[in-house]
N, C-alpha and C positions, 0 to 999 in steps of 0.2 A: 701452470706449475700444477702440480697433483697436491693431494689435498697431506700433510705432511713431509712435500719438497722439499728438502736443500737449496743449495748455490751451486748449481752445474760450472764448474772448473772450467772440466775433461767434454771437449767437442767430437764429432766422430772425429775420423781421420779422413773421411769420404769430402770436407771441407776444407778450401784451402787458406792459406796459415793468416790472411790479413781478415775472414768472415771471424773461425775463430774464434779471433781474440776479438774482436771486436763484439763477436753474441756471449763470448765472457765477462762482456764487462756490461754490458745491455743489461746478463740477468741479476748481476748484481747489484748494480742499480736501484731495475724493478724492487727486487726483493726489502719488503719491511716486517720489519717485528716491534709488536707492538708494549710494553711496556708492563706485565700482569699488575693490578692494583690492588687485590685481594689473596688469602692466601688460597682460595681456589681456586684462583682463576689464575696464583701462579702452579699452580699445577700440572690444570693445563697448558698455562707455555711454556712448559722445563717437554712435554710433550708433545708437543708440537716442533719444539726448537731437536728433538734426538739428529733428523738430516745433517741439520746446522755442524751442531755436536761431530758428525760424523766426516763432514767435510771442515774441521780444525785442527784433525786427527793425523801428525806429519804423517805421508806416503813412506817413506823411511826407518824412523824411529816406533815411530805406532803413538806418541807420544801425542799431547796440546800441542796448539801453539800457539803463539803468544808474539809483537812482535818485537823484531823482524816477524812477520812471515814475506816471505822470499814466495814467485813466481818467476814460469818459463812467458815465453809470445806466448808460447801455447795455450795459458794461463794457466798453466800445473802449478801445485802450491807445496812448499814446502816446506819448512821453520831452518831458523839461521843457521841454529850445529849443524843441519845433516850437509845442509851446503857449498859446508866445507869437505866434510864425508866425502858427495862426487864428485868433488873438484870440480863443480862451478858447470855440470850439465844436469842437468831433470834426467832421473830417476825412471820419468815414464818416453817421453819418445826424443832423450838421448837431446834437446837443445840446451847452447850452449844458454848459462843463465843470468846471466848480467845480471844486471845491479836494479833489478824490479824489484817494486814491489807489491804487494797485493791491498792498497790503500782500503778497496770497499772492504772486505776481507776482518780487515783490522776494527775496521767500524761496527759491524753486523759484528763481532765477539762483541762487542763494546756492552749493548741491549741485553747478552743472555742470559740471562740465571740458574745457576745450572745445584746439584746438590751434592755436595759433600762427597767423592771418592770411598769416603772412609762408612758413610751408611749401610751399607750390612752392617756395622761393629755397631749400631746406635748412633751415629749422628744424623742429629733430625735438620741439622741451619741449610740453610741453601743463599748461594753467594753472586757476587756482580762475578763472572768467564772472566775478570786476571784478578780479584780479589782470591779465587775460587784458588789456586791453586799454593800464597800464603796461604790460605790458614789448613787445608793437608799436611803442608809439613813442622805444626802446632796444631795439627788436632791430637785434642784429645782420648777421642776413641784409637787412634791408628795404632798398628800392628806392632805390639813390641820382639825385640829381638834376641833371640837363643843366649841367654846368659851365662852356658856354658863357653868354659874358656883353653879347657881343654884343645880345641878343632879348630877347623874356618866351618863351621857350624849357622848353618842358611837361613835355617828355619825361621817364619817368624808366624807370628799370630798372638791370640788372646792370653791372660793370663794362663787363662785354667788347660786352650791348648797346654801351649812352654809346661805344665805343672805335666800333665801326663807325658812326653816326649818328653820330661827332662829323667823322669822314671826309666821312660819303655825303654826310650834309645840311646841315651848315656846312666842310663844303672846308676838315678844316681842317689845316697841314703836322705833318707824320711822321716822327719823327727816328725810330731807332739812338743811344742810347750816352749814355753819363753825363756830358757836354760840351757846352755853347750856345755859340756864339758871332752874334751876333745883329747888322745894325742895321739901324735907323732914321732915316728923312729921311724926313722933310714938309718942307716952300716955306712955307707959311705958319705960322711959332707962336706968332703974335699968337691963330687959333686955338686958343683948347683950348675941344676939348667931354665933356661927365662919356660918354666913351660907351669899349669895349674899342681898343683900338688892332690889335690881333696876341694870339690864342692857339694855341700852339707848344703840343702832344702831344711825348712823349717818352717812349723804352719800354726801359725801366735796372733791371739785376736782375730783370727779372720780374716787371715792375709797371710801367706809367705814369702820371707827373706832366704838370701844367697851366702852362707856361710864362707867363704872363700885364702883358702892358705897356699901359698907357697913360697918356691922362692927363688929369687934371680940377681943380677951385677946390679948394684950402684954403686952409675963408673965402674970401676974395680973392682970396689966393698964386695963383700960376699952376706946375702941379707934372706930375712925370711919376714913375711908380711902374712894379718890376718883382719881380714874386716868385713866385711856388714854390707849386700845390692838387696835393696827393699823392689821388692814387684810388684811395681806400680808408679804413679806419675811421681811431680815433682812435691806437689801438693801436700800431696798424703802424706808419702817419708815421712817431710815433716813436724807426723807429729806423733815421732815413735823419737826414742835416742836406748844408745846399745853400751854393753862394757869391756874389753876387754882382759881379761892376766894373765898375766905368765911367771911365773919363773921357778927358784927351785938355791940350794942352800944360801935361805934367808933375805934371800934380795925377791925384788917383783916389779912386774913392768905394770902399767894399770895403762888403758887407753879408754874413751871413755866420748861419739860423739851421736850426729845423724847419720842414719844410714843415703846411704845414696840411693835415689831410680838405677834401676837397668834396665832405666830410658840411658842412659849416661854408661857411655864402655864398657867396662872389664878393665882395658887397659887403661883408659883415661882415669879410673879409680886410683888402679894400682902407683900409675906417674904421676899423679899428684902426689898422692904419702898420707892418701885419704884413710889414718891404717894406724894400725898399732906393727911396728918397722921393729923388727933385731935381727942388729949386727951380725951374722958367723959366733964369731971368741964369748958375743954376750948369752950367744942358745947354747954355748957351748959348755957356759961358766954353768946355765938355767943348765944340763942337760948330768953335770958329773960324773964321775965317775975317770979316766983319763984324754976324757976328749976326745973321743974318735967315737964313737956312735952320738948319733943323735936323737935325744927323750925329749920329748915340746909339751906340756900338759898346760891346754889353752881353758880358759874360763868363762863365761862371760854371762851376760843378760841381757834380756829386752823389754823394757816397760812402755808404756802410754805416756806421753807428754798430758796430763789436764790442762 
C-alpha cells in the first residue's frame, strides 16, 4: 500500500467479478490503523488517515458515511440514504446493491479521530469518527444563519460576516447604543401580511442585537409583534435582558425578557410569542385619531445582567 493511502474498495474493471470482490475484502482486512497516544501523534494520525476519510465519503451525496454503510458485489460503497435514492443500483457500476453491509469499512471508521469541520472557524477539538457528527451539529463555532426574516436568505457565517451582510445586502439600519425609540406607521392597517416590517441591528456592550417588528395573523386575529434576538449563542444571550414598551391614550403595554439567540430561527421565536404582542384593536386604540391609520411608538432598552 502506498504511503498515506487508504482502503481500495474500487478495483480495475479488467478483473472478474469474483476477483474484484475478494481483492477488496483482502485489502480491507489488511488495513490497520493505530490509535494515536498523544497530541503530537494525533496530528500525524489525522494527516495519515486523509485517504480513509475520503473513502468514507459517499460518492452520491459526498457526505461522510455512517452505519449502515452499503456496498455492491464489486465493493463500491454508499450511504444508506443514497441507497434509496439510486433505486438500489450501484451508482458506479450499476450492479444491483442487495443488502450487503461493508462491515470492514465501518470497523475502520471506529479507529479514526478527526478534527471538527469548523476547525477554520476556531474549533480545535478532535473527535472519534462516530462522535464527530453529533458534535458538529452543536459546535459553538458552527456558522450562524442570516437573521433577516424578510426573505429566504441562505447566507451563513460568523457574526462579523453577518453584520456586514445585513448592512450591505439587506440595507438594515444599524445603531449604536442600548436604548431604542421607533415609530411604526402604516396607512392601511387592515392589510396584515405575514412578513417582517422592520429589522434594526443594535451595537450594544460590544455585541449585536436584532430588533424585529412585524404583522401576522394569530389564528384569525391580526396582531403586531416586537422582539429582540441576540447575535451569538444561547449561553451568551442569557447575560442580557431587554424591555419593550408601547402605549397611547394613557395606557401602555410593557414586555421584559431575555433576548433569544439567532440560533433559534425568526419563525421559532415569533411562533412562541416570546415578545411584545399587540392585537390590532389595541394597536389602533394606541394610535388614536379615527383608527384608520396605525401609529405605534415602541421604546425599549437592553441591559447586562450583573
